[in-house]
C-alpha positions as CSV (number, residue, x, y, z in Angstrom):
1,M,-10.8,4.6,34.8
2,P,-9.2,1.2,34.2
3,R,-5.5,0.8,35.0
4,N,-3.5,-0.5,32.1
5,P,-2.9,-4.3,32.8
6,I,0.4,-4.4,30.4
7,S,3.3,-4.7,32.7
8,R,6.3,-2.9,31.8
9,V,9.5,-4.9,32.3
10,R,13.2,-4.0,31.8
11,A,16.1,-6.3,31.0
12,K,19.7,-6.1,29.9
13,G,22.8,-8.2,29.5
14,D,23.7,-11.0,27.3
15,A,21.2,-13.2,25.4
16,F,20.6,-15.7,28.2
17,S,20.4,-13.2,30.9
18,I,17.8,-11.1,28.9
19,G,15.6,-14.3,28.2
20,L,15.9,-15.3,31.9
21,A,14.5,-11.8,33.0
22,L,11.7,-12.0,30.5
23,G,10.8,-15.7,31.5
24,R,10.8,-14.8,35.1
25,A,8.4,-11.8,34.3
26,S,5.9,-14.2,32.3
27,A,6.5,-17.2,34.3
28,S,3.0,-17.4,36.3
29,A,1.1,-16.4,33.0
30,F,2.9,-19.2,30.9
31,R,2.0,-21.8,33.6
32,D,-1.3,-20.7,34.2
33,R,-2.3,-19.8,30.9
34,A,-0.3,-20.8,27.9
35,L,0.2,-24.3,29.0
36,R,-3.6,-24.7,29.4
37,T,-4.5,-23.5,25.9
38,E,-5.9,-25.9,23.5
39,E,-3.3,-24.7,21.0
40,Y,-0.3,-25.8,23.0
41,Q,-2.1,-28.9,23.9
42,T,-2.6,-29.5,20.3
43,I,1.1,-29.0,19.2
44,H,2.5,-30.7,22.3
45,A,0.5,-33.9,21.4
46,R,1.7,-34.1,17.8
47,W,5.0,-32.3,17.6
48,R,7.0,-32.9,20.9
49,G,9.9,-35.1,20.3
50,S,9.4,-35.0,16.5
51,D,12.1,-35.0,14.0
52,Y,10.5,-32.0,12.6
53,L,10.9,-30.0,15.6
54,K,14.4,-30.9,15.9
55,G,15.0,-29.8,12.4
56,L,13.5,-26.4,13.3
57,E,15.8,-26.1,16.2
58,S,19.0,-27.1,14.1
59,A,18.0,-24.3,11.6
60,A,17.3,-21.8,14.3
61,R,20.7,-22.6,16.0
62,G,22.4,-22.5,12.6
63,A,21.2,-19.0,11.5
64,Y,20.5,-17.1,14.8
65,P,22.2,-18.9,18.0
66,R,21.9,-15.7,20.0
67,F,18.2,-15.9,19.7
68,V,18.0,-19.3,20.7
69,H,20.1,-18.3,23.7
70,E,17.3,-16.0,24.6
71,I,14.7,-18.8,24.4
72,E,17.0,-21.0,26.6
73,G,16.9,-18.1,29.3
74,I,13.0,-17.7,28.9
75,A,12.9,-21.6,29.4
76,A,15.0,-21.1,32.7
77,G,13.1,-18.1,33.8
78,V,9.6,-19.8,33.5
79,E,11.1,-23.0,35.1
80,Q,10.4,-25.3,32.0
81,D,12.7,-27.4,29.9
82,F,14.0,-26.0,26.6
83,E,11.8,-28.2,24.4
84,T,8.7,-26.9,26.0
85,I,9.4,-23.4,25.3
86,F,11.0,-23.8,21.9
87,L,8.0,-26.0,20.8
88,W,5.8,-22.9,21.9
89,N,7.9,-20.5,20.0
90,C,7.3,-22.8,16.9
91,R,3.5,-22.9,17.1
92,G,3.2,-21.0,13.9
93,D,5.7,-23.2,11.9
94,L,3.7,-26.5,12.6
95,R,0.6,-28.0,11.1
96,F,-2.6,-28.7,13.1
97,R,-4.7,-31.7,12.5
98,E,-7.5,-31.4,9.7
99,D,-10.1,-32.5,12.6
100,C,-9.0,-29.9,15.2
101,S,-11.8,-28.2,17.0
102,P,-13.7,-25.0,15.5
103,T,-12.0,-23.1,18.3
104,M,-8.8,-24.3,17.5
105,N,-9.1,-23.4,13.9
106,S,-10.4,-19.7,14.7
107,V,-7.1,-19.4,17.0
108,A,-4.9,-20.7,14.4
109,G,-6.3,-17.9,12.1
110,T,-5.8,-15.4,14.8
111,G,-4.4,-11.9,13.6
112,C,-4.2,-8.2,13.9
113,T,-4.7,-5.0,12.0
114,S,-2.3,-2.5,10.9
115,L,-2.3,0.8,9.5
116,L,0.6,2.5,7.6
117,I,0.6,6.4,7.1
118,P,3.3,8.1,5.2
119,A,4.5,11.5,6.1
120,T,2.8,14.3,4.0
121,E,4.7,17.3,5.0
122,R,8.5,17.5,5.6
123,D,8.3,17.8,9.3
124,D,5.4,15.4,9.7
125,P,6.1,12.0,11.2
126,A,5.3,8.8,9.3
127,V,2.9,6.7,11.4
128,I,2.4,3.0,11.9
129,A,-0.4,1.8,14.2
130,H,-1.6,-1.6,15.3
131,N,-4.2,-3.9,16.9
132,E,-3.0,-7.0,18.5
133,D,-5.3,-9.5,18.6
134,G,-4.9,-13.0,20.5
135,E,-6.6,-15.7,22.6
136,N,-8.8,-14.2,25.3
137,D,-6.6,-16.3,27.8
138,F,-3.9,-13.7,27.2
139,L,-5.5,-10.4,28.1
140,G,-3.9,-8.9,30.9
141,A,-1.2,-11.5,30.8
142,C,1.3,-9.7,28.3
143,L,4.2,-7.4,28.8
144,W,6.0,-4.5,27.2
145,V,9.6,-5.1,27.3
146,E,12.4,-2.8,27.2
147,V,15.9,-4.4,26.5
148,E,19.3,-3.4,26.3
149,P,21.5,-6.2,24.8
150,D,25.2,-6.3,25.4
151,E,26.0,-6.8,21.7
152,A,23.1,-5.3,19.9
153,P,21.0,-2.0,19.7
154,A,18.5,-1.3,22.5
155,W,14.8,-2.4,21.5
156,S,11.3,-2.7,23.0
157,S,8.5,-5.2,22.0
158,F,5.1,-6.5,23.4
159,M,5.5,-10.1,24.6
160,Y,3.3,-13.0,25.0
161,P,4.1,-15.3,27.9
162,G,7.0,-17.6,27.0
163,L,7.3,-16.3,23.5
164,L,10.3,-14.5,22.0
165,P,9.6,-11.0,21.4
166,G,9.3,-9.4,18.0
167,H,6.3,-11.0,16.4
168,T,3.9,-8.4,17.6
169,F,4.9,-4.7,17.7
170,G,8.2,-3.1,18.6
171,L,11.0,-0.8,17.7
172,N,14.8,-0.4,18.2
173,E,17.2,2.6,18.8
174,N,18.2,2.5,15.0
175,G,14.7,3.9,14.5
176,L,13.2,0.7,13.0
177,V,9.5,0.1,13.7
178,Q,8.0,-3.3,13.2
179,T,4.4,-4.5,13.5
180,V,3.4,-8.0,12.5
181,N,0.3,-9.7,11.3
182,N,-0.5,-13.5,11.0
183,I,-1.0,-15.0,7.9
184,S,-2.0,-18.6,7.3
185,S,-0.5,-19.9,4.1
186,Y,0.0,-23.7,3.3
187,D,3.6,-23.4,2.3
188,L,5.2,-24.5,5.6
189,K,8.6,-26.1,5.3
190,L,11.7,-27.2,7.4
191,G,13.7,-23.9,8.1
192,V,14.2,-21.0,10.5
193,P,11.2,-20.5,12.7
194,R,9.1,-17.3,12.1
195,Q,9.5,-16.2,15.6
196,I,13.4,-16.1,15.1
197,I,13.0,-14.1,12.1
198,C,10.9,-11.5,13.8
199,R,13.3,-11.3,16.7
200,A,16.2,-10.7,14.1
201,I,14.5,-7.9,12.6
202,L,14.6,-6.1,16.1
203,D,18.4,-6.1,15.6
204,A,18.4,-4.5,12.3
205,R,20.1,-1.4,11.5
206,G,17.4,0.0,9.1
207,L,14.5,-0.9,6.8
208,D,17.0,-2.4,3.9
209,E,18.6,-4.8,6.3
210,A,15.2,-5.9,7.8
211,I,14.1,-6.6,4.2
212,Q,17.0,-8.6,3.6
213,I,16.3,-10.8,6.6
214,L,12.7,-11.4,5.1
215,R,14.2,-12.4,1.8
216,R,16.1,-15.3,3.4
217,K,15.1,-18.6,1.4
218,D,15.5,-20.8,4.3
219,R,12.4,-19.3,6.5
220,A,10.0,-22.3,7.8
221,S,6.8,-20.1,7.6
222,G,6.0,-16.5,7.6
223,F,4.1,-13.3,8.6
224,H,3.1,-10.0,7.0
225,H,5.4,-7.3,8.3
226,N,4.7,-3.6,8.5
227,L,8.2,-1.8,8.8
228,G,9.2,2.0,9.2
229,D,12.7,3.6,9.3
230,A,12.5,6.7,11.3
231,K,15.7,8.2,10.0
232,T,14.2,8.2,6.3
233,R,10.5,8.1,7.1
234,R,10.2,5.2,4.7
235,L,7.3,2.8,5.3
236,A,7.2,-0.8,3.8
237,S,4.3,-3.4,3.7
238,V,6.1,-6.9,3.2
239,E,4.2,-10.2,2.8
240,A,6.8,-12.9,3.4
241,P,5.3,-16.6,3.6
242,A,7.8,-19.4,3.6
243,S,7.8,-19.7,-0.3
244,G,8.6,-15.9,-1.2
245,C,8.8,-12.2,-0.1
246,A,6.9,-9.5,-1.7
247,V,7.6,-5.7,-0.7
248,R,5.5,-2.6,-1.2
249,E,7.0,0.8,-0.2
250,I,4.2,2.9,1.1
251,T,3.2,6.2,-0.4
252,S,-0.4,6.5,0.7
253,T,-2.3,5.1,3.7
254,R,-2.8,1.5,3.7
255,A,-4.4,-1.2,6.1
256,H,-3.6,-4.9,6.6
257,A,-5.3,-7.6,8.4
258,N,-4.4,-11.3,8.0
259,H,-4.4,-12.6,4.6
260,L,-2.0,-12.2,1.6
261,L,-3.1,-9.3,-0.6
262,F,-0.1,-9.0,-3.3
263,E,-0.7,-10.3,-6.8
264,E,2.7,-12.4,-6.4
265,F,1.0,-14.7,-4.1
266,N,-2.2,-15.1,-6.2
267,G,-1.5,-18.8,-6.7
268,L,-0.5,-19.7,-3.2
269,E,-3.0,-21.6,-1.2
270,Q,-4.0,-19.8,2.1
271,Q,-6.7,-19.7,4.8
272,I,-8.7,-16.6,4.6
273,N,-11.0,-16.4,7.7
274,L,-14.1,-14.1,7.8
275,S,-12.8,-12.0,10.4
276,S,-9.5,-11.1,8.5
277,R,-11.7,-10.3,5.2
278,D,-14.0,-8.2,7.2
279,R,-11.4,-6.3,9.1
280,Q,-9.6,-5.5,5.9
281,E,-12.6,-4.3,4.1
282,A,-13.8,-2.2,7.2
283,A,-10.2,-0.6,7.6
284,E,-10.2,0.3,3.9
285,R,-13.7,1.8,4.0
286,M,-12.7,3.9,7.1
287,I,-9.6,5.1,5.3
288,A,-11.3,6.1,2.4
289,N,-14.1,7.9,4.4
290,G,-11.6,10.1,6.1
291,D,-11.9,8.5,9.5
292,L,-8.2,8.6,10.2
293,A,-8.6,12.7,10.5
294,K,-9.7,11.8,14.1
295,G,-6.5,9.6,14.9
296,T,-5.5,6.1,14.4
297,E,-7.7,5.0,17.2
298,A,-10.7,6.2,15.6
299,V,-10.1,3.2,13.4
300,L,-8.7,0.7,15.8
301,F,-10.7,1.3,18.5
302,D,-14.2,1.2,16.4
303,E,-16.4,-1.3,18.2
304,S,-19.0,-0.8,15.4
305,T,-16.7,-2.8,13.0
306,P,-15.0,-5.9,13.2
307,I,-11.6,-4.2,13.7
308,Y,-11.7,-4.0,17.5
309,K,-12.4,-7.4,19.1
310,D,-14.0,-7.5,22.4
311,R,-14.3,-11.0,23.6
312,R,-16.2,-12.2,20.7
313,E,-17.5,-15.7,20.4
314,D,-14.4,-16.8,18.4
315,G,-12.3,-16.7,21.5
316,V,-10.0,-13.8,20.3
317,Q,-9.6,-10.5,21.9
318,T,-7.7,-7.3,21.2
319,L,-4.9,-7.4,23.5
320,A,-3.2,-4.2,23.0
321,T,-3.2,-1.1,20.7
322,S,-0.2,0.6,19.5
323,Q,0.9,3.8,17.6
324,F,4.4,4.8,16.6
325,A,5.2,8.2,15.2
326,L,8.5,8.0,13.2
327,F,10.5,11.3,13.3
328,A,14.0,11.8,11.9
329,D,15.6,11.6,15.3
330,R,13.1,9.7,17.4
331,V,10.2,7.3,17.7
332,E,7.3,8.4,20.1
333,W,5.1,5.5,20.8
334,R,2.0,4.6,23.0
335,V,0.4,1.5,24.0
336,H,-3.3,1.0,25.1
337,A,-4.8,-2.0,26.5
338,T,-8.4,-1.1,25.8
339,P,-10.4,1.7,24.4
340,A,-11.7,2.4,28.1
341,D,-8.0,2.4,29.2
342,R,-6.5,5.8,29.1
343,D,-3.5,5.1,31.3
344,A,-1.4,4.3,28.2
345,L,2.2,3.1,28.2
346,T,4.3,5.9,26.4
347,G,7.8,6.7,25.7
348,T,10.3,8.0,23.2
349,M,13.2,6.2,21.6
350,R,16.0,8.5,20.5
351,I,18.0,7.2,17.4
352,A,21.4,6.1,18.2
């Protein structure tokens, strides 16, 4: 039976110390994998040293200096200069060339699939489950990080090499759960990078505060966020491109892939790739057919549909599958690397 390749890493202290520990844990993977990706090479060639990148840094430091300090720590830990790591963390806020390769276009549209399942009985948990899809190069190179900051709530998150945690899936000791789906809207602007926004949500005291962060008018780009509050068992689906924020509280089971669905954004130009459309339709069909009665993995691990991606030709792979059960006093979580892997990472985070 395969061993789970996702390493479990712990860090604590001030912002720089946390970043340093996380950077050291992901250093070899960043150097051997991230720096060699076509995505990094593309943004490096176009944006390194640019005034636009400097503007993103200025916005990030002005809004959330502590998280920029974490990025500085990551840079020290991977033994790279700050601009290299900050550039990598702004990859979703930067436009690609129109003539980039088909592989690059596929990676730019990379995303995930999430399920939101509200509690049906008083003592039942609400559930958020998520497939994290990314480049094949990162299979086995990612981390599950458990962090205790000196000046904020403890939190845990899935982490890519060199990237500030938060934009994947995670939770904090206030009982807040977040999973994130990429969107590719064409309303990018100078502002706070979306990686910083996702990290800020891991510090939020609850669902309402997380939504307020996503309502900021100065965001450079955005994601779709699945949010849950264990204390109230409220769930919300939030679409937050740079130009707006639309919130839906969830009262029946829903799925979300990688394109904007809400009517508030009907006029916003976006990329809807075939994978996202197919996964959205497949998940909605499986929900309607009652497949979730067999558990969330029955949907997220289903290899007969496009939902679970296993080294497909587009260069994208499901890197991890997670489930969070939100009880009033705790969140129970588990993280699988692959359907064949039954050595799941598991844990319980008690609400402070």
